[in-house]
ZAMARGU-4260 file (C-alpha; in steps of 0.2 Angstrom, whole numbers, plus 5000, padded with zeros to 4 digits):
<rodrens>
0) 4371/5069/4552 | 4378/5052/4549 | 4395/5054/4539 | 4389/5041/4527 | 4372/5045/4524
5) 4365/5050/4507 | 4365/5068/4513 | 4384/5068/4514 | 4392/5081/4503 | 4403/5077/4489
10) 4418/5087/4497 | 4416/5077/4514 | 4417/5061/4505 | 4432/5066/4495 | 4440/5072/4511
15) 4436/5056/4520 | 4444/5045/4506 | 4460/5056/4505 | 4462/5054/4524 | 4463/5035/4522
20) 4481/5028/4525 | 4479/5011/4518 | 4470/5004/4502 | 4459/4993/4514 | 4454/5008/4524
25) 4449/5017/4507 | 4439/5002/4501 | 4430/5002/4518 | 4425/5021/4516 | 4419/5018/4498
30) 4410/5002/4503 | 4400/5012/4516 | 4397/5026/4504 | 4390/5015/4491 | 4379/5006/4503
35) 4371/5023/4508 | 4369/5027/4490 | 4360/5011/4487 | 4349/5014/4501 | 4344/5031/4495
40) 4341/5024/4478 | 4329/5011/4485 | 4320/5024/4495 | 4318/5035/4478 | 4326/5050/4487
45) 4324/5064/4474 | 4332/5077/4485 | 4349/5070/4485 | 4348/5061/4468 | 4360/5073/4459
50) 4372/5073/4474 | 4372/5054/4474 | 4376/5054/4456 | 4391/5066/4458 | 4398/5054/4472
55) 4396/5039/4460 | 4406/5048/4447 | 4420/5051/4459 | 4419/5033/4465 | 4419/5027/4446
60) 4435/5037/4443 | 4443/5028/4458 | 4440/5012/4449 | 4426/5005/4459 | 4410/4997/4451
65) 4395/5009/4450 | 4384/5000/4438 | 4370/5001/4451 | 4368/5019/4448 | 4365/5018/4429
70) 4346/5020/4430 | 4348/5035/4441 | 4357/5044/4426 | 4341/5041/4416 | 4330/5048/4430
75) 4341/5064/4431 | 4340/5066/4412 | 4321/5065/4412 | 4321/5079/4425 | 4315/5096/4419
80) 4328/5106/4427 | 4345/5111/4419 | 4356/5106/4435 | 4348/5089/4436 | 4350/5086/4417
85) 4368/5092/4418 | 4373/5079/4431 | 4363/5066/4422 | 4371/5068/4406 | 4388/5069/4414
90) 4385/5053/4423 | 4378/5045/4407 | 4395/5049/4398 | 4405/5043/4412 | 4396/5027/4418
95) 4389/5021/4402 | 4396/5017/4384 | 4388/5013/4368 | 4388/4995/4371 | 4376/4996/4386
100) 4358/4990/4383 | 4351/5003/4395 | 4357/5016/4383 | 4342/5013/4372 | 4331/5019/4385
105) 4338/5037/4384 | 4335/5039/4365 | 4318/5047/4368 | 4325/5059/4381 | 4339/5064/4370
110) 4326/5068/4356 | 4316/5079/4367 | 4331/5088/4373 | 4337/5091/4355 | 4321/5100/4352
115) 4321/5109/4368 | 4318/5128/4369 | 4333/5130/4380 | 4349/5131/4370 | 4360/5125/4385
120) 4349/5109/4387 | 4351/5106/4368 | 4370/5108/4370 | 4370/5095/4384 | 4361/5083/4373
125) 4373/5086/4359 | 4388/5083/4370 | 4381/5067/4376 | 4376/5061/4359 | 4393/5065/4352
130) 4402/5055/4365 | 4391/5039/4367 | 4381/5038/4351 | 4378/5020/4344 | 4373/5016/4327
135) 4355/5014/4331 | 4354/5031/4340 | 4363/5039/4325 | 4349/5033/4313 | 4336/5039/4325
140) 4343/5056/4329 | 4352/5061/4313 | 4338/5072/4307 | 4338/5082/4323 | 4357/5084/4322
145) 4356/5089/4304 | 4343/5103/4308 | 4354/5110/4322 | 4368/5113/4310 | 4359/5128/4305
150) 4354/5134/4322 | 4356/5152/4326 | 4369/5150/4340 | 4387/5147/4335 | 4390/5135/4350
155) 4376/5124/4345 | 4381/5123/4327 | 4399/5119/4333 | 4392/5105/4344 | 4381/5099/4331
160) 4395/5098/4318 | 4405/5087/4331 | 4390/5076/4334 | 4388/5074/4315 | 4406/5068/4314
165) 4402/5053/4326 | 4386/5050/4317 | 4394/5047/4300 | 4408/5037/4307 | 4395/5025/4315
170) 4383/5025/4300 | 4393/5030/4284 | 4377/5028/4274 | 4370/5044/4282 | 4385/5054/4275
175) 4375/5061/4260 | 4363/5069/4271 | 4376/5080/4279 | 4385/5086/4263 | 4376/5102/4260
180) 4375/5107/4278 | 4393/5104/4280 | 4399/5114/4265 | 4388/5129/4272 | 4399/5128/4288
185) 4415/5132/4277 | 4408/5150/4275 | 4407/5153/4294 | 4417/5168/4301 | 4417/5160/4319
190) 4433/5150/4320 | 4425/5138/4332 | 4411/5133/4320 | 4423/5134/4305 | 4436/5122/4312
195) 4422/5109/4316 | 4415/5112/4299 | 4432/5108/4291 | 4434/5093/4301 | 4417/5087/4296
200) 4420/5089/4278 | 4437/5080/4280 | 4428/5065/4287 | 4414/5066/4274 | 4428/5065/4260
205) 4436/5050/4268 | 4419/5041/4270 | 4410/5045/4254 | 4417/5047/4236 | 4401/5057/4231
210) 4405/5070/4245 | 4423/5070/4240 | 4419/5075/4222 | 4406/5088/4228 | 4418/5097/4240
215) 4432/5096/4228 | 4422/5104/4215 | 4412/5117/4225 | 4424/5121/4240 | 4442/5120/4235
220) 4444/5138/4229 | 4434/5144/4245 | 4446/5134/4256 | 4461/5141/4248 | 4454/5159/4250
225) 4451/5155/4268 | 4468/5149/4271 | 4476/5164/4262 | 4465/5176/4273 | 4471/5167/4289
230) 4489/5167/4284 | 4488/5186/4280 | 4477/5191/4294 | 4483/5204/4306 | 4486/5201/4325
235) 4470/5195/4334 | 4472/5192/4352 | 4457/5180/4352 | 4466/5167/4341 | 4484/5172/4343
240) 4496/5158/4348 | 4515/5162/4348 | 4512/5176/4335 | 4502/5164/4323 | 4483/5167/4321
245) 4474/5151/4325 | 4487/5137/4321 | 4474/5124/4324 | 4463/5131/4310 | 4478/5131/4299
250) 4482/5113/4302 | 4464/5108/4299 | 4463/5117/4283 | 4479/5110/4277 | 4473/5092/4281
255) 4457/5095/4271 | 4467/5102/4256 | 4478/5087/4256 | 4463/5075/4255 | 4456/5086/4241
260) 4472/5088/4231 | 4477/5069/4232 | 4474/5061/4215 | 4467/5077/4207 | 4479/5088/4196
265) 4467/5103/4195 | 4464/5104/4213 | 4482/5102/4217 | 4486/5117/4205 | 4474/5128/4213
270) 4482/5126/4230 | 4501/5127/4225 | 4502/5146/4228 | 4495/5146/4245 | 4505/5131/4250
275) 4521/5139/4245 | 4516/5155/4254 | 4513/5145/4270 | 4529/5136/4268 | 4540/5151/4266
280) 4531/5164/4278 | 4528/5153/4293 | 4541/5156/4307 | 4549/5140/4313 | 4556/5146/4329
285) 4540/5141/4339 | 4531/5125/4341 | 4515/5131/4333 | 4525/5137/4317 | 4533/5120/4316
290) 4517/5111/4317 | 4510/5121/4303 | 4526/5118/4293 | 4525/5100/4296 | 4507/5099/4290
295) 4511/5109/4275 | 4525/5097/4270 | 4513/5082/4272 | 4501/5091/4261 | 4514/5095/4248
300) 4521/5077/4247 | 4503/5070/4246 | 4495/5081/4232 | 4500/5079/4213 | 4518/5081/4208
305) 4525/5099/4208 | 4544/5097/4208 | 4548/5114/4215 | 4536/5113/4230 | 4543/5096/4234
310) 4561/5102/4235 | 4555/5116/4246 | 4546/5104/4258 | 4561/5093/4259 | 4572/5108/4263
315) 4560/5112/4277 | 4562/5094/4284 | 4581/5097/4282 | 4579/5112/4294 | 4569/5102/4306
320) 4584/5090/4307 | 4595/5104/4314 | 4582/5108/4328 | 4586/5105/4346 | 4569/5097/4349
325) 4570/5078/4348 | 4552/5077/4343 | 4554/5088/4328 | 4569/5079/4322 | 4560/5062/4324
330) 4545/5067/4314 | 4557/5075/4301 | 4566/5058/4299 | 4549/5049/4297 | 4543/5061/4284
335) 4560/5060/4274 | 4558/5041/4274 | 4541/5044/4264 | 4549/5058/4253 | 4563/5047/4247
340) 4551/5038/4235 | 4545/5055/4228 | 4562/5064/4226 | 4577/5055/4232 | 4589/5067/4224
345) 4582/5081/4235 | 4584/5071/4251 | 4602/5066/4246 | 4606/5085/4248 | 4603/5082/4267
350) 4614/5067/4268 | 4627/5074/4280 | 4614/5080/4292 | 4605/5063/4292 | 4622/5055/4296
355) 4624/5066/4311 | 4607/5060/4317 | 4614/5043/4317 | 4626/5048/4331 | 4612/5057/4341
360) 4610/5053/4359 | 4592/5048/4357 | 4590/5030/4353 | 4574/5033/4343 | 4582/5046/4332
365) 4597/5035/4329 | 4587/5020/4324 | 4576/5030/4312 | 4591/5040/4305 | 4600/5023/4301
370) 4585/5017/4292 | 4584/5033/4282 | 4603/5031/4278 | 4600/5013/4272 | 4587/5019/4260
375) 4598/5033/4253 | 4613/5022/4249 | 4616/5019/4230 | 4631/5014/4219 | 4638/5032/4219
380) 4638/5036/4237 | 4641/5019/4245 | 4659/5021/4249 | 4658/5038/4259 | 4642/5033/4268
385) 4649/5016/4273 | 4666/5025/4279 | 4656/5036/4290 | 4645/5022/4297 | 4661/5011/4300
390) 4670/5025/4309 | 4655/5028/4320 | 4654/5009/4323 | 4670/5011/4333 | 4662/5022/4346
395) 4644/5017/4346 | 4634/5011/4361 | 4633/4992/4363 | 4614/4993/4362 | 4614/5001/4345
400) 4629/4992/4338 | 4618/4977/4333 | 4607/4987/4322 | 4621/4997/4315 | 4631/4982/4311
405) 4616/4973/4302 | 4613/4989/4291 | 4632/4991/4287 | 4633/4973/4281 | 4617/4974/4271
410) 4623/4990/4262 | 4640/4983/4259 | 4633/4967/4252 | 4620/4975/4241 | 4630/4989/4233
415) 4648/4983/4234 | 4657/4989/4218 | 4671/4977/4219 | 4676/4961/4229 | 4692/4969/4237
420) 4682/4983/4244 | 4668/4971/4250 | 4681/4961/4259 | 4690/4976/4267 | 4674/4983/4274
425) 4668/4966/4280 | 4684/4964/4289 | 4683/4981/4297 | 4665/4977/4303 | 4671/4960/4310
430) 4685/4967/4319 | 4674/4981/4328 | 4658/4971/4330 | 4661/4953/4325 | 4650/4947/4340
435) 4635/4957/4333 | 4636/4950/4316 | 4623/4937/4310 | 4628/4920/4304 | 4622/4924/4286
440) 4635/4938/4285 | 4651/4928/4288 | 4643/4914/4277 | 4642/4926/4263 | 4660/4933/4266
445) 4667/4915/4265 | 4658/4912/4248 | 4665/4929/4241 | 4682/4925/4247 | 4681/4907/4239
450) 4676/4915/4222 | 4690/4929/4223 | 4704/4917/4218 | 4716/4932/4215 | 4713/4939/4232
455) 4715/4923/4243 | 4733/4929/4248 | 4728/4946/4251 | 4713/4941/4262 | 4722/4928/4273
460) 4735/4941/4276 | 4723/4955/4281 | 4714/4943/4292 | 4730/4938/4301 | 4734/4956/4304
465) 4716/4960/4311 | 4716/4944/4322 | 4731/4951/4331 | 4721/4965/4338 | 4703/4958/4338
470) 4704/4940/4343 | 4689/4942/4355 | 4677/4944/4340 | 4669/4927/4337 | 4664/4928/4319
475) 4681/4936/4314 | 4690/4921/4323 | 4679/4909/4312 | 4683/4917/4296 | 4701/4919/4300
480) 4703/4900/4305 | 4694/4895/4289 | 4705/4905/4278 | 4721/4900/4287 | 4716/4882/4285
485) 4713/4884/4266 | 4726/4897/4262 | 4739/4896/4275 | 4753/4892/4263 | 4749/4908/4254
490) 4750/4917/4271 | 4767/4910/4274 | 4774/4912/4257 | 4767/4929/4253 | 4758/4923/4237
495) 4748/4936/4228 | 4755/4952/4235 | 4746/4967/4230 | 4753/4985/4228 | 4742/4992/4242
500) 4749/4979/4255 | 4763/4981/4267 | 4776/4967/4267 | 4773/4954/4281 | 4783/4940/4288
505) 4773/4925/4295 | 4781/4908/4299 | 4772/4892/4299 | 4772/4892/4317 | 4764/4909/4318
510) 4750/4902/4307 | 4747/4887/4319 | 4748/4899/4334 | 4732/4908/4327 | 4722/4892/4326
515) 4729/4886/4343 | 4723/4902/4351 | 4706/4900/4343 | 4704/4882/4350 | 4710/4887/4368
520) 4700/4903/4369 | 4688/4901/4384 | 4675/4911/4374 | 4676/4900/4358 | 4660/4890/4355
525) 4659/4872/4348 | 4658/4878/4330 | 4673/4889/4331 | 4683/4875/4339 | 4677/4862/4327
530) 4682/4873/4312 | 4699/4876/4321 | 4702/4857/4322 | 4698/4855/4303 | 4711/4869/4300
535) 4724/4861/4310 | 4722/4845/4300 | 4724/4854/4284 | 4739/4863/4290 | 4747/4847/4296
540) 4748/4843/4277 | 4753/4860/4271 | 4766/4863/4285 | 4775/4846/4288 | 4787/4855/4300
545) 4773/4858/4312 | 4765/4842/4310 | 4771/4835/4327 | 4765/4851/4336 | 4748/4850/4327
550) 4746/4832/4333 | 4750/4837/4351 | 4737/4850/4350 | 4724/4838/4343 | 4728/4825/4356
555) 4724/4837/4370 | 4706/4837/4364 | 4704/4818/4363 | 4696/4819/4381 | 4686/4834/4378
560) 4668/4834/4386 | 4660/4839/4369 | 4658/4823/4360 | 4659/4832/4343 | 4676/4838/4347
565) 4682/4822/4355 | 4676/4812/4340 | 4685/4824/4328 | 4701/4824/4338 | 4702/4805/4339
570) 4699/4804/4320 | 4710/4818/4315 | 4724/4811/4326 | 4722/4794/4317 | 4724/4802/4300
575) 4740/4811/4305 | 4748/4796/4314 | 4743/4782/4303 | 4737/4787/4286 | 4750/4799/4279
580) 4748/4792/4261 | 4730/4798/4260 | 4731/4814/4271 | 4736/4826/4257 | 4721/4820/4246
585) 4709/4821/4261 | 4713/4839/4265 | 4714/4846/4248 | 4709/4864/4246 | 4690/4866/4244
590) 4684/4869/4226 | 4678/4887/4221 | 4660/4888/4228 | 4648/4892/4214 | 4638/4907/4220
595) 4623/4902/4208 | 4621/4886/4217 | 4619/4895/4234 | 4607/4907/4226 | 4595/4893/4221
600) 4598/4884/4238 | 4593/4899/4248 | 4578/4901/4237 | 4573/4883/4241 | 4574/4878/4222
605) 4588/4865/4224 | 4587/4849/4234 | 4597/4849/4250 | 4594/4867/4253 | 4596/4870/4272
610) 4589/4888/4272 | 4577/4899/4263 | 4579/4914/4273 | 4582/4930/4264 | 4600/4934/4263
615) 4610/4949/4259 | 4614/4950/4241 | 4632/4953/4234 | 4633/4966/4220 | 4650/4961/4213
620) 4660/4966/4199 | 4650/4956/4186 | 4635/4967/4190 | 4624/4952/4196 | 4617/4953/4214
625) 4620/4936/4222 | 4613/4932/4239 | 4626/4924/4251 | 4624/4905/4256 | 4625/4899/4273
630) 4641/4889/4278 | 4630/4873/4280 | 4627/4874/4261 | 4645/4880/4258 | 4651/4863/4266
635) 4638/4852/4259 | 4644/4845/4243 | 4628/4836/4237 | 4626/4848/4223 | 4626/4841/4205
640) 4636/4855/4198 | 4652/4855/4209 | 4666/4852/4197 | 4677/4836/4199 | 4695/4840/4197
645) 4705/4828/4186 | 4720/4826/4197 | 4727/4809/4200 | 4724/4812/4219 | 4706/4816/4215
650) 4705/4799/4206 | 4713/4790/4220 | 4700/4798/4233 | 4686/4793/4220 | 4692/4775/4220
655) 4695/4775/4239 | 4677/4780/4243 | 4670/4768/4231 | 4656/4780/4226 | 4647/4780/4209
660) 4647/4799/4205 | 4632/4798/4193 | 4617/4807/4200 | 4607/4791/4199 | 4618/4782/4211
665) 4614/4794/4226 | 4604/4782/4237 | 4605/4780/4256 | 4614/4765/4263 | 4624/4760/4278
670) 4643/4760/4280 | 4650/4744/4287 | 4667/4744/4295 | 4680/4731/4290 | 4684/4717/4302
675) 4702/4717/4299 | 4706/4735/4302 | 4702/4750/4312 | 4687/4760/4308 | 4693/4777/4314
680) 4690/4785/4297 | 4672/4778/4296 | 4664/4792/4305 | 4676/4805/4297 | 4669/4802/4280
685) 4651/4799/4286 | 4639/4814/4282 | 4621/4818/4286 | 4617/4821/4267 | 4617/4810/4252
690) 4634/4805/4245 | 4643/4819/4238 | 4651/4822/4221 | 4668/4828/4216 | 4684/4826/4225
695) 4681/4839/4238 | 4690/4838/4255 | 4681/4825/4266 | 4687/4835/4281 | 4677/4849/4275
700) 4662/4838/4274 | 4662/4836/4293 | 4658/4854/4296 | 4641/4852/4289 | 4637/4840/4304
705) 4639/4855/4317 | 4625/4866/4310 | 4612/4853/4306 | 4615/4839/4319 | 4599/4830/4324
710) 4592/4832/4342 | 4592/4817/4352 | 4581/4815/4367 | 4588/4812/4384 | 4579/4796/4385
715) 4589/4789/4371 | 4606/4781/4372 | 4619/4795/4371 | 4634/4784/4370 | 4647/4789/4357
720) 4642/4773/4347 | 4624/4779/4346 | 4630/4797/4340 | 4641/4789/4327 | 4627/4779/4320
725) 4617/4794/4320 | 4630/4803/4309 | 4632/4789/4297 | 4615/4781/4295 | 4611/4792/4280
730) 4628/4791/4271 | 4629/4784/4254 | 4637/4767/4249 | 4655/4768/4252 | 4670/4756/4254
735) 4678/4752/4270 | 4693/4764/4269 | 4705/4753/4278 | 4699/4735/4273 | 4695/4739/4255
740) 4680/4729/4255 | 4664/4736/4247 | 4649/4736/4258 | 4634/4727/4251 | 4620/4737/4243
745) 4605/4740/4253 | 4592/4726/4253 | 4576/4730/4243 | 4562/4735/4254 | 4548/4722/4252
750) 4540/4725/4269 | 4521/4729/4272 | 4514/4745/4267 | 4506/4757/4281 | 4496/4772/4278
755) 4503/4789/4282 | 4496/4798/4298 | 4495/4816/4303 | 4505/4814/4320 | 4503/4832/4326
760) 4495/4847/4319 | 4493/4865/4326 | 4487/4881/4319 | 4505/4884/4312 | 4513/4867/4309
765) 4509/4850/4303 | 4519/4834/4306 | 4516/4818/4295 | 4523/4801/4298 | 4526/4788/4284
770) 4531/4770/4289 | 4541/4756/4282 | 4548/4740/4289 | 4562/4729/4283 | 4556/4710/4279
775) 4562/4699/4293 | 4564/4713/4306 | 4546/4717/4312 | 4552/4725/4328 | 4561/4740/4319
780) 4551/4753/4310 | 4558/4767/4299 | 4547/4783/4301 | 4549/4797/4289 | 4543/4813/4297
785) 4538/4827/4286 | 4536/4845/4293 | 4524/4857/4284 | 4523/4876/4289 | 4505/4882/4289
790) 4508/4900/4293 | 4514/4915/4283 | 4531/4917/4292 | 4547/4907/4288 | 4553/4896/4303
795) 4572/4896/4306 | 4583/4886/4318 | 4571/4872/4316 | 4574/4858/4329 | 4564/4842/4331
800) 4566/4831/4347 | 4557/4815/4353 | 4557/4804/4368 | 4550/4786/4370 | 4547/4774/4385
805) 4560/4762/4390 | 4553/4747/4380 | 4557/4757/4364 | 4573/4762/4357 | 4574/4778/4346
810) 4587/4784/4333 | 4585/4800/4324 | 4594/4805/4308 | 4599/4823/4304 | 4585/4833/4297
815) 4585/4839/4279 | 4587/4857/4284 | 4584/4869/4298 | 4573/4882/4289 | 4555/4879/4285
820) 4547/4889/4271 | 4531/4899/4274 | 4514/4894/4268 | 4518/4876/4263 | 4531/4881/4250
825) 4543/4868/4256 | 4545/4855/4269 | 4558/4847/4281 | 4560/4829/4282 | 4569/4818/4295
830) 4570/4799/4297 | 4567/4790/4314 | 4571/4772/4318 | 4561/4765/4332 | 4564/4747/4339
835) 4550/4740/4349 | 4556/4727/4361 | 4537/4723/4366 | 4532/4721/4348 | 4514/4713/4347
840) 4511/4718/4365 | 4513/4736/4366 | 4510/4750/4353 | 4522/4764/4349 | 4520/4780/4359
845) 4531/4796/4358 | 4532/4813/4365 | 4539/4826/4354 | 4545/4844/4355 | 4547/4856/4341
850) 4557/4872/4343 | 4560/4886/4330 | 4561/4904/4328 | 4548/4916/4320 | 4555/4933/4316
855) 4569/4930/4329 | 4557/4925/4343 | 4559/4907/4350 | 4544/4896/4349 | 4541/4879/4356
860) 4527/4866/4352 | 4525/4850/4362 | 4513/4835/4360 | 4511/4816/4363 | 4508/4804/4348
865) 4499/4788/4351 | 4489/4786/4334 | 4502/4774/4327 | 4496/4759/4317 | 4493/4744/4329
870) 4505/4732/4322 | 4521/4743/4322
</rodrens>
């Protein structure tokens, strides 16, 4: 016989396929076998039709296409014999699904087989219908299935119930036809029929309100009796699993009772006793018993309130947490998360066990337990819980330390009873896992430190101590450098010593050493080094004896490859060397940062807000929860409510800057350098936001340029001059600091008016351009870009970049923020200046790139803009 003829037995084909040593050889065998089967189909070979279908099913399970054999299934189903029908229905369920049009041809055969006198053929039809039934077939065959629910044979009733479940899922309108037959199945003694009847009733209750009310009224008491009889039944070898009688039926009954008891007090009361019995008498040393207990707990937590039962259920979950099986502990933690809202006090009793789960070796259990601990924290237990978490932070795995750090910081910020405790805990976290801390956390810490005037000395001394052992933690270094720059004199003079502190001796040179280490650390990033430079400039005024050394450190950075550091070093060196008379005023201590201002800015309610992301709140001694503001806001002094100190030095700085402090005077202008003097301080006092109010340190203003510096295309001029103009183009009207000549006010714009255009739009973002020109300068166009978020997610770390051809020159001012609120609830604006050297000959054209983060995931959008007005 030809080994690949249609007469080849299934076992021979399987043996030939398994003997193949390569995938190509296997494909050859399958291809030849499929060709033989096609030839047999074309010849209408009835003798080997069932054998061919068996081969096709095996080939289908190997992943090869078998669509050419679908019609053979229908022919086998139409055969009168049981063996052919069995193979035909099996092929139907494997080779076809409810989306195949050919399935409509089998409806009539199914109807005939459902009415067949042979119960085994009826069973085949029910199995097939229960697996591949479509909505159209369900409507056509529902009466036959409903009739079979009262069939004499229990196996047929069981299969009919399972088939009914699929029918009502496909066509919910047919649910009412199955209510009475389904409830009659609940009185069955045969467990197979009973369990399918319970499942059918459960689906009916979820599908139809009418069915739910009917079953709740007529069947609740009967279900309770059934569950009681099952729980108290003697040993039955037929249904026994690990000493428990039919745990599958237990679980199905409990699920149905949960559906019936939810939202109904009377039904809940009727099942309280049996639930208590199941919860107390079921053994928990076997998997079957734990499954029943878990389902019982879910039912107790879902039905109407019964305090005693809920405490019992939560205690069962507490026992689960001590189980050696990770799966049981995980589901217990999941259930406890839901139980907290119902009875938090009962869950609190298992706090110690939950904390132990945070230290578990299994990563999933650790993460879930940490989320549960976070929910359990309140004002009364925050201190012991945070102590446990911080202690574990020291030995936790690196891959878990990020999540743990985030939760600790959020807990401390939300439930802190007093500022000194908040500062202590944050310093512990920064010293152990400072590299895992989000920027918002140390922003918030600086805001709290600034407001705790009585703790300035204590904080800077604590930071100095911690820095000696944890200098590798980046965020700790930043906070330490900032505090030493602001309160270094308190560190040296031991100002504000508390009773809980140990005496410490720190010289001026020691304080400078800390800042020098921060600058020279190889791991320090640009932000840290820039903050350290600002701190050095402040210390040069506070520590005159170290001024020469500080100048030497700053001079070393004058040739730094980072333009930001190079520019600062040059400007700061000039301040130290040439402008002693104004240095002390320039580096005055920052005013107390008003927390209410930052609350509004983070919510996007104040102009100049740079972030609207959700921040951890600080529940401080005044009892008001206040979210922490980012450092960009902290150093941006454009708020109307920053107080203006009345010292003579402040008045001098006021006159020196030549700025009208009234709100109405805040308009953009251009700072022009004096011809007679050096312009070193020009960029020093130029900021990317409107002119600020108050006498705040001009050096601190510089820090805002790091976090929100506009991106410049590689095609643009990247010389230091262009960067300087980028930083100063938005500055308010000021005097030339060295020449004393006030700059002229900006000319009134009487140029032509152009319509705004939508330059770029995607499903998540819209960019609009508005155009203005200055009279007499037609080549230069000022473009205001407005970015609008069209999605429901907030965009963070928003950066806009643009590139233009060589005949164009592009200059970007800093953006108004780096966070774009969701759903159009705010916008980001940025000004572009484009000079067209081919004005009148060539139109503007621009490529853009927009980068941002959505839920921590980087997103990039690009496009080309050419729809500019022609005369730009």
